[in-house]
C-alpha positions in Angstrom: -56.3 47.7 -66.7 -59.7 45.9 -67.2 -61.8 49.0 -67.0 -61.9 51.1 -70.2 -61.7 54.9 -70.3 -65.4 54.9 -71.2 -66.2 52.7 -68.2 -64.2 54.9 -65.8 -65.9 58.1 -67.2 -69.3 56.5 -66.6 -68.4 55.5 -63.0 -67.0 59.0 -62.4 -70.2 60.7 -63.6 -72.4 58.5 -61.4 -70.1 59.0 -58.4 -70.3 62.8 -58.9 -74.1 62.6 -59.2 -74.2 60.6 -55.9 -71.9 63.1 -54.1 -73.9 66.1 -55.3 -77.2 64.5 -54.1 -75.9 63.2 -50.8 -73.3 65.6 -49.4 -73.5 69.1 -48.0 -72.9 71.7 -50.8 -69.4 72.9 -49.9 -68.1 69.4 -49.1 -69.7 68.1 -52.4 -68.0 70.8 -54.5 -64.6 70.0 -52.9 -64.9 66.3 -53.5 -66.3 66.7 -57.1 -63.5 69.1 -58.1 -60.9 66.6 -56.7 -62.5 63.7 -58.7 -62.7 65.7 -61.9 -59.0 66.6 -61.6 -57.9 62.9 -61.5 -56.5 61.2 -64.5 -57.6 57.5 -65.2 -54.9 55.9 -63.1 -55.4 58.2 -60.2 -59.2 57.6 -60.4 -58.7 53.8 -60.3 -56.5 54.1 -57.2 -59.1 56.4 -55.6 -61.9 53.8 -56.3 -59.7 51.0 -54.8 -59.0 53.1 -51.7 -62.7 53.7 -51.2 -63.6 50.0 -51.7 -65.7 50.8 -54.8 -63.3 48.9 -57.0 -62.0 45.5 -55.9 -58.3 45.2 -56.1 -58.4 41.7 -57.4 -61.4 41.6 -59.8 -61.8 45.3 -60.3 -65.5 45.0 -60.1 -67.7 47.9 -59.1 -69.2 47.8 -55.6 -72.6 49.4 -55.5 -73.5 51.6 -52.5 -77.1 50.4 -52.5 -76.1 46.7 -52.6 -73.9 47.5 -49.6 -77.0 49.0 -47.8 -79.1 45.9 -48.6 -76.4 43.5 -47.3 -76.1 45.6 -44.1 -72.6 46.7 -44.8 -73.6 50.4 -44.7 -76.0 51.5 -41.8 -79.4 52.9 -42.8 -82.7 53.9 -41.3 -85.1 51.3 -42.7 -88.8 52.2 -42.7 -90.3 49.3 -44.6 -89.6 46.2 -46.7 -91.1 43.6 -48.9 -89.7 40.6 -50.8 -88.3 42.7 -53.6 -87.2 46.0 -52.0 -86.4 47.9 -48.9 -87.3 51.5 -48.1 -84.9 53.8 -46.2 -84.8 57.4 -45.2 -82.4 59.5 -47.3 -79.7 60.8 -44.9 -79.3 64.0 -47.0 -83.0 64.7 -47.9 -84.2 67.2 -50.4 -87.3 67.6 -48.2 -88.8 66.3 -44.9 -89.5 62.6 -45.2 -87.5 62.1 -48.5 -87.1 58.3 -48.8 -85.5 55.8 -51.1 -87.0 52.5 -52.3 -84.1 50.2 -53.3 -84.7 47.0 -55.3 -82.9 44.0 -53.6 -81.6 43.0 -57.0 -79.0 45.1 -58.8 -81.3 46.4 -61.5 -79.8 48.7 -64.1 -82.9 49.8 -66.0 -86.1 51.3 -64.6 -88.1 49.2 -67.2 -86.9 46.1 -65.3 -88.0 47.2 -61.8 -90.5 44.6 -60.4 -94.0 45.7 -59.5 -93.4 45.0 -55.8 -90.8 47.8 -55.8 -93.4 50.2 -57.1 -96.0 48.9 -54.5 -93.6 49.6 -51.7 -93.0 53.1 -53.0 -96.8 53.8 -53.1 -97.0 52.5 -49.5 -94.3 55.0 -48.4 -96.0 57.7 -50.4 -99.3 57.2 -48.5 -97.5 57.2 -45.1 -95.7 60.4 -45.9 -98.9 62.1 -47.0 -100.6 61.1 -43.8 -97.6 62.0 -41.6 -96.3 65.3 -43.0 -99.2 66.6 -45.2 -97.1 67.9 -48.2 -98.8 69.3 -51.2 -97.9 66.1 -53.1 -95.4 63.2 -53.0 -93.5 62.5 -56.2 -92.0 59.1 -57.0 -88.9 59.6 -59.2 -86.5 57.0 -60.5 -82.8 57.6 -60.5 -79.7 55.5 -61.3 -76.6 55.6 -59.1 -73.6 53.4 -59.8 -75.8 51.3 -62.1 -78.5 50.6 -59.5 -82.0 51.9 -60.2 -83.8 53.2 -57.2 -87.1 55.1 -56.6 -87.0 58.4 -54.7 -90.2 59.1 -52.7 -90.0 62.9 -52.5 -92.5 65.0 -50.5 -93.1 68.4 -52.1 -94.0 71.2 -49.7 -93.1 74.2 -51.9 -91.2 73.4 -55.1 -88.6 70.8 -54.0 -86.9 68.6 -56.5 -84.0 66.2 -56.4 -81.7 69.1 -57.2 -82.9 71.1 -54.2 -80.4 72.0 -51.4 -79.8 69.0 -49.1 -79.3 68.9 -45.4 -77.6 66.0 -43.7 -79.6 64.5 -40.9 -78.3 63.0 -37.7 -79.4 59.6 -36.3 -81.8 61.2 -33.7 -83.5 63.2 -36.5 -83.9 60.2 -38.7 -85.3 58.1 -35.8 -88.0 60.8 -35.1 -89.1 60.8 -38.8 -89.2 57.0 -38.7 -91.3 56.9 -35.5 -93.8 59.3 -37.1 -94.1 57.2 -40.2 -94.4 54.0 -38.1 -97.5 55.4 -36.5 -99.3 55.4 -39.8 -100.8 52.0 -40.6 -101.4 51.0 -44.2 -104.8 49.9 -45.4 -103.5 46.3 -45.5 -102.5 46.5 -41.8 -105.8 48.1 -40.8 -108.1 45.4 -42.4 -107.8 42.0 -40.9 -108.9 39.4 -43.4 -112.4 38.1 -42.8 -111.2 34.5 -42.7 -108.6 35.3 -40.1 -111.2 37.2 -38.0 -113.6 34.2 -38.1 -110.8 31.9 -37.3 -110.0 33.9 -34.1 -113.6 34.1 -33.0 -115.3 31.4 -31.0 -118.9 31.0 -32.4 -121.4 28.3 -33.3 -120.1 28.2 -36.9 -116.5 27.3 -36.1 -116.8 25.6 -32.7 -118.6 22.4 -31.7 -120.6 22.7 -28.5 -122.3 19.8 -26.8 -126.1 19.8 -26.8 -127.6 21.0 -23.6 -129.0 18.1 -21.5 -132.2 19.1 -19.5 
């Protein structure tokens, strides 16, 4: 077996963390108890069955990489060259979003600036749309992939708060509300672009009037 006991324990801990954050409490406890009870061989077989471990190469398959490549459906609310932003399907609060680097980045110190910029853009849209007390940006690492949580705080919500799974229609309503908020960049048309689109004596040749 290529994976060492230490590797498997690390994967197990990250999978348990993912389940606890993204599943309804009763279901999460059931899954977590089952995973903890597995020995190494049983856990490897479980990972293979779930498609997390490739049967031939035994390489870990990251859930967030699967989202980026469109293998797992998600509700995308924004994107730039380095990251995508999606709604968390099991949010800790209304508007809770995830900003996922398009590269598989394992350390928050290596997150590109564009990822942080996208998180700030989502933060401003959430503030304008839902009026929370504040919006926290919190990094977390699941299956070795660093992501940024954009978490609205209305009372005292944290990433450990009770989660509620949202249906597709609920996610679409939240997305539509966020889409109504334009960023400052979208509001301000560059001066050069504006002048280019206008017809005036500076940018258009007009024949001299003949008496």
